[in-house]
N, C-alpha and C positions, 0 to 999 in steps of 0.2 A: 187435223190433230185428233187422236182418239180420246173420247171422253172416258175417264176412268170408270164412271158409273156404268158404262156399257160393256166393260171387259168382264167376261165370265169368271166365276170363281175357280178354285182348284178342281181338278177332275175328281168326281165323287160318284162312281157307278153304284147303282142299286144292288142289293144282295140278290144274287141269282144262283139257282141250282141248274146247271146246263145239262139237261138230259135229252138233248136232241142228237142228231147224227154228227155233230161237231160244228163249231168248236165246243169243247167241254171245259169244265172248271179245272184249272191247273193245280198240280200239287203245290201245297204251300211252300215247300222248299224251292220249287222252281221260281215262284214269285220272289222269294228272298234272293235267290241267285241273281235275278235280273236287276236288283237294286245295288249290286256290288259295284265298287268304284271302277271307272274306266282306266285302261292303260293304253299305251301306244301300240300300234299294230305290229311292231317289231320288238317290243319289250320282251325280254326273256320269259317273263311270266305269261305273256300272251301266246308266244309260239309254243311254250310248254303246254298251255291249256289246249291249244289246237291239236297238238300231238296226242294228248290224253283223250280228247274227244274222238279222234280217229280210232284209237284203240278200243274205247268204250263201244263205239258203234260197230266195230267188227264183232263184238260179242252180241250186240242186239240183232245184227243181220245173220249171224251164224256163218261168218266168212273169215278167211285169212287174207282177203284182198288188201294189198297195200293201198290201192286207190279207193279209199273209203273216207269221205269228207262231208262237208256241208255246202249247200248252195244257199247263198243269201237271198231269200225271197220265200214266198209261200210254196206249198207243195207243187203248184203248177210251174213254178220256176225250175224245180228239179226235173219235172217231166220234160219241159222244153229244153233244158240243158242236155239231157240224155238223148232226146230224139234228134235235135238239130246237130249235135256233135257226132252221132253215129250214122246218120243218114245223109248220103250225098244226093244232090238233085238227080232225079231219074231213078233212084233206087226203088225197088218194090218193097212196100211195107204191108204186112198183113195184120189186121186188127179184128179179132173176134169181139163183137159188141153184144153185151148182155145187159146194158144199162147206160145211163147218161155219160159215164166217164169213159166208156169205150169210144163213144162219139167224140169225146174230147181228144183222146189219143189220135184218132183219125184226123181231126181238125188240125192238130199241131203238126202231124206228119205231112199233111197237105201243104201247110204253110212253109214247111221245109223243102217243098218242091219235090216230094217223093211221089211215086206212082202208088197210090193207096188202094188197097183191096180190103173189103170188109166181108165178114160173114156175120149173120145176126141170128139170135134166138129170142124167143119170147121173154119179156121181162118177168123175172121171178124164177128163171131157169138158169142153168150153167151149161157149158159145152162138154160133151163126152170127148175124151182125148182122141178118139178115132176121127171125130169130125174135124178137129184142129189139124191132125196129121194129113187128112185127105186134102184140106185146103192148102197146106204147105206144099204138098206134092203138086197140086194144080197150079198154084200161083208162083212158086219158086221165089219167095221173098228173100231180101237181104236181112230183114229184121221182122221178128214177130213181136208185136206190142200188145200186152195182155194185162188188163186190170186183175188184181187178185180179189180184193173185196170192194164191191161197188155199193156205196151207201144208198144210191138212188133206189136200188131194189133189195138191198140187204143180203145179196148173194155173195158167196165165197167160192171163187173158181179154183178147183184143185190144180195145183201146179207141179206136183211131185213127179209126174211122168213126162211133163212137157219138155224139160231141158234135154233129156236124152233124145227125144224126137228131133229137136232143133239141131243138136249136135250131129245126129245121123244124116241130116239133110243140109248141113253147112249153113245154118241160119242163126243169126244172133238172137238172143232171147232177152227181152226187156219186160219188166213188170212194174206197174204202178201199185205200190203197197201203201198208199197214203192212209187209207182208212182201216187197214188190217194189221200193220206191223205193230207188234207188242201185245196184241190181244188175241192173235191167231198164229198158229205155227207158221214160221217162215225160215227156210234153210237155204240161204243163197248158194252155198257151195254144193251141198248134197243134192239140190234140185237143179243144178246146172245153169244158174242165172248168169247172164253176161252183164246185165245192168239192172239196177232196181233203185227206186226213189220212194220217198215217203214224206210225211209232214209231222209236225209235233202235236197238232191240235186234236188228235183223236186218241188212240190208245196209249200214246207216249206221254200224255198228260201235261202238255205245255201249250204255249200260245202259237198261233199261226205266225209264220215269218221266217222259218228256217227249214230247209229240206235236206235231210240225210240222203246220201247217195253212195252206192258202191258199184265198182266196175271190175270185171274180171280182167285177167291179163290180155285175153283176146280182144276185149273191148278197148283196153288201153292202146293196143297196137293200132286199132282203127283210128282212135282219136289222135295218136301221135303221128300217124301218116298224113294227117290234115293239119299238122302243126304250123303255127305262125306266131312270131314274136313281134310285138309292136315296135315301130320305129321310136327311137328315144330311149329304149331300154334294150334294144337288140344288140347282141354281141357277135363278133366274128364266129362263123360256124353255126349260128342259129338257123334252123330250117325255116323255109317260107313256102309251104306247099301251094301249088296252083289252085287246088280245090279246097282251100282253107274254109273253116267254119264261118258262115256268113253272119253269125251273131258275135259281137265282141263280148258282151257281158256273159253269155252262156257258152262260150268256147271252153270246153272242158280241158283242152290242152293247156290253155293259159291258167285255168284254175288249178290244175294239177301242179303247174310250176309254182304257183303262189303257195299252195299247201305243202309242197315238197321241199327238198333240201336247198334249192336255189332261192326260195322265198322271193320269187320274181314278182315285182309289184303288178297287181291286176286291179284290185278294188281295195277299199278299206273294209276289213272284216267287221261285220256287225257285232260289236263286242258283247252287248247285253244279250243278243240272241244266241251267241256262242255259249255264254254262261248258261242260258236256259236249256239249250240242246244238250250240253254236257250234263246238266243236272237230271234231265229226263232219262238219259241213258244210265247215269249213275244209280238213280233210284230203282230203275228196272233191274239192273244187274245185282244190286244189293239185295233186293227181295228174291231174286232168282228168276231167270227168264221163264222157265217152265212153270214156276209158281204164279207168276203174273198172268200167263196165258190161262192157267187153271182158274185163277180168280175171275178173269173175264168170262170164262166158260160158265162158272157157277152163277155169277151175277146175271149173265145173259139168259141162262136157263131159268133163273128165278123170275126175271122180267117176263119171259115167254109164258111161264106157268101163271103168272099174275094176270096178264091180259087175257089169257084163256079162261082164268077163273072169273073174270068179269064178263065172260060170254062174248068177247070180241073175236072176230075172225082174223087169223094171221095170214098175211100175204106171202106167197112164194113157196118154193120147195124147201121145207124145213130141214131136209137132209143136208142141204148145202147152205144153210143160213150162217152168216157171220156170228161169232160169239158176242159181238159188242153192239149190235143194233137189231131191232125188230120192227117190222112194218105191220100195222094193224088196219083193217078196213074200218073206215068211219061208219058208225051205225046209221042206218036209214033214219032220216028225220033230224039228225044232229047236224047243225051248221059247223062244218069242220074248222074253218078259220076263226069263227067266233068262239067256239069252245076252246080251241088252242090258246086264243088270246086270254080267255078267262083263267086258264091254268097258269099263265104267266102273271097276269095282273093281280089275281087273288092269292096265289100261292108262291109266286116268285120262281116258278119252275118253267123252263123252256123245253118244249118238245117240237119236233119238226114236221113239216109237210114234205112233199116230194116234187118231182119234176115230170114234165112230159105227160105220158099217158096215166101216170099215177097222181098227178097234181089234183088235190081236192078229193082224192079217193082213199088215201091212206095217211095215217100219222106215222112218223118214224121216231122211235124212242131208243136212246142210246144208253149203254152202260159201259163207260170207257174211262181208262186211266184212273184218276183219283176218285171218280164217281162209280167205279165198279165195286160197290160195297153195299152191305145190307141196308143201312139206314137210308141211303139215297134211293134204292129201289122201292122200299116200303113207303117212303114219303111220297114218291111220285105216283105210286099206285093208289094211295089214299086220296091224293088230290084229283087224280083222274076219275076215280069213282064219284067223288062229290060233284065234279063238273058234269059228268055224264047224267047223273040224277037231275041236276038243275035243268038240263036241256031235254028232259023227258025220256031218257033211255032207262030201260028196266035192267038193272044190274044186281047181282047177288050182294047182300050186305057183307062187307069184308071179304068178298070172294077173291079179290086180287091179292090183298095183303096176306090172307091166310095161305093161299097157294104158294106165294113167293116165300113166305117164312118156312113153310114145310120143305121147300127145295133147299133153302140154306141149311136147315137142320139136318136134312139127309146128307148133305155134302160134308 
């Protein structure tokens, strides 16, 4: 029997300003939405909220795709649902890798039993479109899987010409926009995307746990061609393809039936996460999609100017940097993890390290969603200056905050 004295008290997180590469501090209205009462999964209010969320995310993605919905799970769940549903065992998948999350796409495609081909470029760079097309011609893939914004390197891969190339060569085009959607331009229809997925915990300003997804009609045809309905809810005439999707939970055909007019039972929708995702999209569209992207651009430019004003070296090709995160080289002699911990414990601000070849070499500082604002940027730069001084780095007094403030005033 549990002793009452050993039971922890109610959850009471410390106050934090999350200025890393994600997750970030959620919009207050998103947190309020998550506390709304639960309803049944087929309650008219619930199904109406699902339909509203679909329409809102069509606006977020820049698409008219009917197949626009949420995957219950983190952004990785959306990635896996897209890849495992679009890729048959033995299909060729091409993944251009310019950071950690390209490797993730290749990993998931390999687990889907695809024949995976990768091309790689140096971390801190992106791919010229000509290099991607050359690889498509050489590999002849069924699917091109390409990260848009990779937070591990802070690079933003241009996508605007890739869709036309894929269409010319009969290749499905999927992009992981987890870290970029909402803070950087993304035009699903105009750029010729067949599938795209994201997460809430970056520029959309919500918690991790729901993954917005959109599919073109061409992608839906592929998914439907692999259709299977579970025994127990199967009706006469329901398809049961021999090469059905091997994941039950991530079978987009069944998920489409759940979100579509049949409302065919698949899982119990994560109600509070639906509320959160709906509010993330509502807030973005209420402010205006272009206005939100511009706010991210300005906040990101201010943070960039601020770290440069502190004399820090910025990592990567700045011409292709994401709006919402910057990577800075840790100054020589400064213990990176210890200094980052001091920013957290002394100022309540979280910044990030990185992965692989960049681990211990750079800090990643984000300006995303609710935190893409002037006070968050200036507070972070002031804290960073104080900690750098404490660890012996020579930095200009107010160099970061002055440079950032100038950027905001100019904007």
